[in-house]
N, C-alpha and C positions, 0 to 999 in steps of 0.2 A: 446496529445496537451492540452486537457482540464485540466489535472492534473497540467501540467507545468504552465499554465496560472493562475490557482488558487493559486499556490505557489507564483508566482510573485505578485499577487494582495495583498496577506497577507503581504509579505515583504514590499511592498510599503506603506501599511496602517500603519505598525509598524513604519517606518521611519517618516511618517507624524505625527504620534502620539508623537514621541519624540521631533520633531522639534517645536511643539507648545510652548514649554517653553523657546525657544531660543531667543526670541525677547529682545533687549536691547534698551536703550535710544539713543545710538549713531547711526550714519548712518548705515543703513542695508547693509549687504553684497550683492554684485552683482558679480556673477562669476560662476565657475564650480568646483564641487567636484567629483572626480572619486574614486570609490570603487572597490576593487578586491573581488570576491566571491569564497569561497572555500567550499568543501563539505566533510563530514565524512561518510564513509561507504555508498557511493552512489550506489544505485541499478544499475547494468550494463545496464539495458534497457534505462536508462535516460542519459547515457554518450553521449556527442555529441548533447544533446538537451537543457540541463540546462544552464542558464546564467552564464557567468564567469566575467562579469563586470556590474556595475551600474554607471550611470553618472547623476549627479544632476545639474540642471541649475536654477539659481535664478536671478531675475531682477525685480525691481519696483513692489514688492508685488506679483509677479507671481513665480510659482515654478513648475519645470518639472523634472521627474525622468524617465530615460531610462534604461531598463535592456536588455543587449545584450547577445545573445547566438549564436551558430553556425548556427541555422536555423531560428531564428527570433529576432526581436527587438520589445519590448513592452514599450510604453511610457505612462505616466500619468501626466497630466497637471492640476494644481490647479490655478484658476483665482481669482482675487480680490473679486469678488462677491460671492465666495463660490461654483461656478459651476466648472465642470471639463471636460477635454477632454481625451479620451483614444485612443491611436494609436497602431496599430500592423502592422508590416511588416514581412510577412512570405515569404522569398525567392522571394521578388519582388512584392508580392501581398499585397497592402497597403490598410488597412481599418481604419476607424475612426468613433467615435461617441462622441456626447457631452451630458453630464449628468447635470441635474439641481441639485441644493442643495438637493432637496427632493429625487432624484434618488440615490444620494450618501448615504443618511441616510438609504434608503431601502437596498442598497448593504451591508452596515455595519450590519444592523439587520439580514440579511440572513447569513452573515459570522459568526455572533455570534450564531445564531440558529444552524448552522452546526458544530460549535466548532472550526472553523478556526480562529476566533478572540475571545479572552476571554472577557467575559462580567463582571466578578467580578472585584472589585477594587483591583489593585495591591498594594503590600507592597513594598515600596522603601527604600533602605538603602544606604546612601552615605558612602563610605569608604575613608580611607586615602591613598589608593594606587593610584599612578599616573604613567603615562608613556607618552613618546612622540610618536605621530602618525602623519605622513605627516607634521612634523614640528610644531605641536601644542601640548601643554601640555594638557593631558586628565586625568580626574578623573573617577575612577571606581565606578559604582553603581550596586547594586544587586537588581533586580526587580523580586519579587515573585508573581505569579498568580496561584491560584488553586494548590498550592504545587510544582509548577515548577519554578525554579529560573533561570533567565537569567542575564548574566554579560554584562553590557553596559559601554563603555568608552566614555565620552563626553567632549567637550571643550566649555568653555564659551567665547572663544576669536574670534568666528565667529558670529556676530550679524545677525541672520536670520529674514526676515520679517515674521510676524505671524498674520497679520490682517485678513487673510482668514481662520484661524483655530479657531474654537469655542469650540470644545470638545476634550480635550486631553485624550487619553486612558491611558497615563502614567503620572499622576500628580506627581510632586516632582522631576522629572529629569530635571535639569537646564542645557541646553546647546545643542549643535549639536552632534548627535551620530557619532563617528568616527570609532567605532568598536562594533559590537554586533553579537550575535549568536541567531538563532531561529530554531524552528522545525515546519514543516507543511507538511501534507500528507506523513509522514514517511521520509522526507528529513531533514537532519541537515545541516544548512548552516551558514557560518560566513562571515560577510561583514566588510572589513577593508579599511579605506580611504587610498589612495596611492598618491593622488595629489590634491592640492587646488590651484586654479588659479583665480585671480581677473579679472573681466571684460571679454570681448570677447563673450558676449551673444547677439545674434541678436533677435530682436522682433519676427521674424517669427518662432522662437522656441516655441512660446506660442499660435500658431494658427494651424488650419487644412489647410495645403497647397494643391495646386491644384492636386498634384500627388497622393492624398489619395481619396478613395471612401468613402463618408460620408453615414453612415447607421443610422437607428433608434437604440435605445438601445436594443430593442427586437431582431431586425435582426442581430445586432452585436453579441449579446450573442448566438443566434442560429447558426451563422457561426462558432464561437469558439467551441460550443458544438458539432458541427459536424466534428470537426477536420480540418476545412478549406476545 
């Protein structure tokens, strides 16, 4: 469980990093983006555990990402003031914690120290290659960090709110990621947008509801580390 959670956190961090460059002057997008998640050469021990879908909810400067697997759903909510909420539902056991802006910076620093999140400045190359993904024209970028190159297809046609993002990890990528591949903890995954829907997001999606047990950040991490 701890390995799976770490992979999900890195995936979420990367998506947030790309989205920072997506803000435009026109009215910001409010709605839902669904991604399919596929894996290459997945270790058999993780089959049935890893997420197969990611759902992004956006409304009024707030941003939520849920990663759904057969055994759990993990959500990450970014609020306008830079704080965040982390939710996890493991077969009906629902836990939540709220992180300050300072907590988030500490988590990023730990991920960089462990090598799960790259610390060096990436080299970004915009290509002429384009393709349609979920009905949107996307442009391919090659993002190279520490000798590793990742292909990212982004669209500039979905204006995302970015007021709560301050430090992009991938400067130079303009747009919302619609397809990208990443590697973490020996897992190679590809996320591809399959549906974009405007509207339909309830405000309750950005808060800790009564069916979740709220824990301190330390207790939350301890529960995850112990495999629930």
